[in-house]
C-alpha positions in Angstrom: 56.6 10.3 -33.6 55.0 8.8 -30.5 51.5 8.7 -29.2 50.3 9.3 -25.7 46.8 8.0 -24.5 44.7 10.7 -22.9 43.1 9.7 -19.6 39.7 8.2 -20.2 38.2 9.1 -16.8 38.3 12.8 -17.6 34.7 14.1 -18.3 34.2 15.4 -21.8 31.0 17.3 -21.1 28.8 18.4 -18.2 26.2 15.6 -18.9 28.7 12.8 -18.1 29.0 14.1 -14.5 25.3 13.3 -13.9 24.3 10.0 -12.5 22.3 7.6 -14.6 19.3 8.0 -12.2 19.4 11.8 -12.6 19.3 11.4 -16.4 16.5 8.9 -16.3 14.3 11.2 -14.1 15.1 14.4 -15.8 12.0 16.5 -16.7 9.5 14.4 -14.6 7.1 16.1 -12.1 6.7 14.9 -8.5 3.5 13.0 -9.3 5.2 11.3 -12.2 8.1 10.3 -10.0 5.8 8.8 -7.4 3.8 6.8 -10.0 7.1 5.6 -11.6 8.5 4.4 -8.3 5.2 2.8 -7.2 4.6 0.9 -10.5 8.2 -0.4 -10.3 7.6 -1.8 -6.9 7.0 -5.5 -7.7 5.6 -6.4 -4.3 3.1 -3.5 -4.3 2.0 -4.3 -7.9 1.4 -8.0 -7.1 -0.5 -7.1 -3.9 -2.6 -4.5 -5.8 -3.6 -7.1 -8.5 -4.4 -9.7 -5.8 -6.5 -7.2 -3.9 -8.5 -6.2 -7.0 -9.1 -9.8 -7.9 -10.3 -10.6 -4.4 -12.7 -7.7 -4.3 -14.1 -8.7 -7.7 -14.5 -12.3 -6.6 -16.2 -11.4 -3.3 -18.7 -8.9 -4.7 -19.5 -10.6 -8.0 -19.8 -14.2 -6.9 -22.6 -14.2 -4.3 -23.8 -10.7 -5.0 -24.4 -8.0 -2.4 -27.2 -6.4 -0.5 -28.0 -2.7 -0.7 -30.1 -1.1 2.0 -32.4 -2.8 4.4 -31.5 -4.4 7.7 -29.7 -7.4 6.3 -31.8 -9.7 8.5 -33.5 -12.8 7.2 -37.2 -12.9 6.5 -39.7 -15.3 4.9 -40.7 -14.5 1.4 -44.2 -15.1 -0.2 -43.2 -18.6 -1.1 -41.9 -19.4 2.4 -38.2 -19.3 1.4 -35.8 -17.2 3.4 -34.4 -14.0 1.9 -32.4 -11.0 3.1 -34.1 -7.8 4.0 -33.0 -5.3 1.4 -32.3 -5.1 -2.3 -30.0 -7.9 -3.2 -27.9 -7.8 -6.4 -27.5 -11.4 -7.5 -24.1 -12.8 -8.5 -22.9 -15.6 -10.7 -22.6 -18.2 -7.9 -25.9 -20.1 -7.7 -25.9 -20.5 -3.9 -26.2 -18.1 -1.0 -24.7 -17.9 2.5 -27.9 -18.6 4.6 -29.6 -21.5 2.8 -29.0 -25.1 3.7 -28.3 -27.5 0.9 -28.1 -31.3 0.7 -24.6 -32.4 1.9 -22.4 -33.5 -1.0 -19.2 -35.4 -0.7 -19.6 -35.7 3.0 -19.2 -31.9 3.4 -15.6 -32.1 2.1 -14.4 -29.4 -0.4 -15.1 -30.4 -4.0 -12.4 -28.1 -5.4 -9.7 -30.1 -7.2 -6.5 -28.7 -8.8 -5.4 -31.7 -10.8 -7.5 -32.1 -12.9 -9.0 -28.7 -12.2 -12.7 -28.7 -11.2 -14.8 -26.5 -8.9 -17.6 -28.9 -8.1 -20.8 -28.0 -6.3 -19.2 -26.7 -3.0 -15.5 -25.8 -3.7 -14.9 -24.8 0.0 -17.0 -27.6 1.5 -20.1 -27.5 3.7 -20.7 -27.2 7.4 -22.8 -29.7 9.4 -26.0 -28.0 8.4 -25.2 -28.0 4.7 -24.5 -24.3 4.2 -22.1 -23.5 1.4 -18.8 -22.4 2.9 -17.7 -20.6 -0.3 -20.8 -18.4 -0.2 -20.2 -17.7 3.5 -16.5 -16.8 3.0 -17.3 -14.5 0.1 -20.0 -12.7 2.1 -17.6 -12.4 5.0 -14.9 -11.0 2.7 -17.4 -8.4 1.5 -18.0 -7.3 5.1 -14.3 -7.2 5.9 -13.6 -5.1 2.8 -16.4 -2.8 3.5 -15.2 -2.2 7.1 -11.6 -1.8 5.8 -12.5 1.0 3.4 -14.9 2.8 5.8 -12.3 2.8 8.5 -9.7 4.2 6.0 -12.0 7.0 4.9 -13.2 8.1 8.3 -9.8 7.9 9.9 -8.3 9.8 6.9 -10.8 12.7 7.2 -10.6 13.0 11.0 -6.9 12.5 11.4 -6.0 14.9 8.6 -8.4 17.6 9.8 -7.5 17.5 13.5 -3.8 17.1 12.8 -3.7 19.9 10.3 -5.5 22.4 12.4 -3.5 21.5 15.5 -0.1 21.8 13.7 -0.9 24.9 11.7 -2.5 27.1 14.3 -0.7 25.8 17.4 -1.3 27.7 20.7 -4.6 26.9 22.4 -6.0 25.2 19.3 -3.1 22.7 19.4 -3.5 22.2 23.2 -7.2 21.6 23.0 -7.1 19.2 20.0 -4.2 17.2 21.4 -5.7 16.7 24.8 -8.9 15.4 23.1 -6.7 13.1 21.0 -5.0 11.8 24.2 -8.5 11.0 25.7 -9.4 9.0 22.6 -6.0 7.2 22.6 -6.5 5.7 26.0 -9.8 4.2 25.1 -9.3 0.5 24.3 -10.9 -0.3 21.0 -11.5 -3.9 21.8 -13.4 -3.2 25.0 -15.4 -0.3 23.6 -16.1 -2.3 20.4 -17.4 -5.1 22.5 -19.8 -2.8 24.3 -21.0 -1.0 21.2 -21.4 -4.4 19.4 -23.5 -5.7 22.2 -25.7 -2.6 22.5 -26.3 -2.5 18.7 -27.1 -6.2 18.6 -24.6 -7.1 15.9 -24.5 -4.0 13.7 -23.9 -4.3 10.0 -20.6 -3.5 8.3 -21.3 0.1 7.6 -22.1 1.0 11.3 -19.3 -1.2 12.6 -16.8 0.4 10.2 -17.9 3.9 11.1 -17.5 3.1 14.8 -13.9 1.7 14.3 -13.0 4.7 12.1 -14.1 7.2 14.8 -11.6 5.5 17.2 -8.7 4.8 14.9 -7.6 8.3 13.7 -5.4 9.3 16.6 -2.1 8.1 15.4 -2.6 9.6 12.0 -3.5 13.0 13.6 -0.3 13.1 15.6 1.8 12.3 12.5 0.0 15.0 10.4 0.5 17.5 13.3 4.2 16.8 13.3 4.5 17.3 9.5 2.5 20.6 9.7 4.7 21.9 12.5 7.8 21.4 10.3 6.3 22.5 7.0 4.7 25.7 8.2 8.2 27.2 8.8 9.4 26.6 5.2 10.1 29.3 2.7 7.2 28.5 0.3 4.7 29.0 3.2 6.1 32.5 3.9 6.0 33.3 0.2 2.3 32.2 0.1 1.5 34.5 3.0 3.3 37.4 1.5 1.3 36.8 -1.7 -1.9 37.2 0.3 -3.0 33.5 0.6 -5.6 32.8 3.2 -5.0 30.2 6.0 -7.3 27.7 4.2 -5.4 28.0 1.0 -2.0 27.7 2.7 -3.2 24.5 4.5 -4.9 22.7 1.6 -2.9 24.1 -1.4 0.6 24.4 -0.1 1.3 22.3 3.1 -1.1 19.4 2.7 0.3 18.2 -0.7 3.7 18.0 0.8 2.4 15.8 3.6 0.4 13.5 1.4 3.0 10.7 1.5 2.9 10.1 5.2 -0.9 10.4 5.2 -1.5 7.8 2.5 1.0 5.3 4.0 -0.4 5.5 7.5 -4.0 5.2 6.1 -3.2 1.9 4.5 -1.8 0.7 7.8 -5.0 1.7 9.5 -7.0 -0.2 6.9 -4.9 -3.4 7.5 -5.4 -3.1 11.2 -9.1 -2.7 10.8 -9.4 -6.1 9.0 -7.8 -7.8 12.0 -9.7 -5.8 14.6 -13.1 -6.6 12.9 -12.1 -10.3 12.8 -11.0 -10.3 16.5 -14.3 -8.6 17.6 -16.4 -11.0 15.5 -14.4 -14.0 16.9 -15.3 -13.1 20.5 -18.9 -12.5 19.6 -19.2 -8.7 19.6 -18.8 -7.9 15.9 -21.1 -8.6 13.0 -23.5 -11.4 14.1 -25.9 -13.8 12.6 -27.9 -13.7 10.3 -25.1 -11.7 8.6 -21.6 -13.2 8.2 -18.1 -12.1 8.7 -14.8 -13.9 8.5 -14.1 -13.8 12.2 -17.6 -15.0 12.9 -17.1 -18.0 10.7 -14.0 -19.0 12.6 -15.7 -18.4 15.9 -18.8 -20.4 15.0 -16.9 -23.5 13.8 -14.0 -23.4 16.4 -15.2 -26.6 18.0 -14.9 -28.5 14.7 -11.2 -27.7 14.2 -10.1 -31.3 14.4 -12.9 -32.9 12.4 -13.5 -30.2 9.7 -10.4 -28.0 9.4 -11.4 -26.5 6.1 -14.0 -24.5 7.9 -11.0 -22.5 9.3 -8.6 -22.6 6.3 -10.6 -20.5 3.9 -11.8 -17.6 6.2 -8.3 -17.4 7.7 -6.7 -17.4 4.3 -8.8 -14.5 3.1 -8.0 -12.5 6.3 -4.3 -13.0 5.7 -4.7 -12.1 2.0 -6.5 -8.8 2.8 -4.0 -7.8 5.5 -0.9 -8.7 3.5 -2.1 -6.9 0.3 -2.8 -3.7 2.2 0.6 -3.9 4.0 2.5 -4.5 0.7 0.6 -1.6 -1.0 1.5 0.6 1.9 5.1 -0.4 1.7 5.2 0.4 -2.0 3.6 3.8 -1.4 6.1 4.6 1.3 9.0 3.9 -1.1 7.3 5.9 -3.8 6.8 9.0 -1.7 10.3 8.8 -0.2 12.6 11.1 -2.2 15.7 9.2 -1.0 14.5 6.1 -2.8 16.2 5.5 -6.1 14.8 3.3 -8.8 17.1 0.6 -10.2 18.5 1.0 -13.7 18.6 -2.1 -15.8 21.9 -3.3 -17.2 20.8 -2.6 -20.8 19.9 1.0 -20.0 23.1 1.4 -18.0 25.1 0.1 -20.9 23.4 2.5 -23.3 24.0 5.5 -21.0 27.6 4.6 -20.5 28.1 4.2 -24.3 26.6 7.7 -24.8 29.2 9.3 -22.6 32.3 10.3 -24.7 34.7 9.9 -21.7 33.7 6.2 -21.4 34.7 5.3 -25.0 37.9 3.8 -26.2 41.3 5.6 -25.5 42.1 8.4 -27.9 45.7 8.6 -29.1 47.3 11.9 -30.1 50.7 12.9 -31.3 53.2 13.4 -28.5 56.3 15.6 -28.4 59.4 14.5 -30.2 63.1 14.8 -29.1 63.6 17.8 -31.4 60.7 19.7 -29.8 61.2 18.7 -26.2 64.5 16.8 -25.4 63.8 17.0 -21.7 60.5 15.2 -22.1 62.1 12.4 -24.1 65.0 12.1 -21.6 62.5 11.9 -18.7 60.8 8.9 -20.4 63.9 7.0 -21.7 67.4 8.2 -20.6 69.2 5.8 -23.0 67.2 7.1 -26.0 67.9 10.7 -25.0 71.7 10.0 -24.8 71.7 8.5 -28.3 69.8 11.6 -29.6 72.6 13.8 -28.2 75.4 11.6 -29.8 76.8 10.6 -26.4 78.7 7.3 -26.1 77.8 4.9 -23.4 
């Protein structure tokens, strides 16, 4: 009796034909798939944590001002204070008061051994605390960033959706208006508005930038709507009696949310750099308020003697821009259906072990010479001759 190994690459069941990725994602909704891919994007997760920590540090350290003009005024005791309701923070110094110069104005922050000191980011020539100024400037940049994102999101989605869905004269009218806004240089118009408003606060400045930054998003949304409105699920919704508003917001818009979110994050990142550029040339947020670009512009003459006045505001501009870009990159990968998550070696080994076709070879009894002489002869001619009693 002989044994013949069966081929181990033959599938034993239908489940073994599925890829490991398909088995891992079986039964998950589209939202769960997006969250799963986003949370597994290491760069996006690190950037999200850093951005949250930066926001908490900026708004809890020196506090923030709600309402009012933001200008400085003398209090009953003669000390300067900000017009508006100020929520105090845990840092004892503010961004507009001059303090006695400590350590020659050098940063008192030490890493080994770790100590913060009285002025961790140093002081300027007047004695103002650079840490408080940078934190206030970071607040302004974050405020502008989110306002630009919200305004651009609303305008871009609304105009792009109406243009792509209705087409015809609505599309022509809205796209010609978009073309007019596109040709307006944001830097030049921002300089004019900033000069006319005399250094507007972050809310007004962010609103202005958002009104001019939605054009690219509107064109992308229009293209998505032009493609999606011809799909079968839209025709089914129309047959079921759905109104135009329901088709737009309940059927087409959820399928375009990926490209909308990704491009909104890119607009927010660009808003940080635009605000810093306008403040640097003197047309953004101006004294007595503070922005990161204004800090760099104010101390640009002291680059050789006091370089730390540039390090810290420049570092926080880079942190904000990079964090938003990495988060946008993670969202792009999460909403892309062609992206596949990586399966760890341990999970892959378990999945392979669970497939019967990948186990050890299975031996079964093969045909003997009495049952199939031809089969034996085909395997070993000498053995077949001995079975028949032939002489060599």
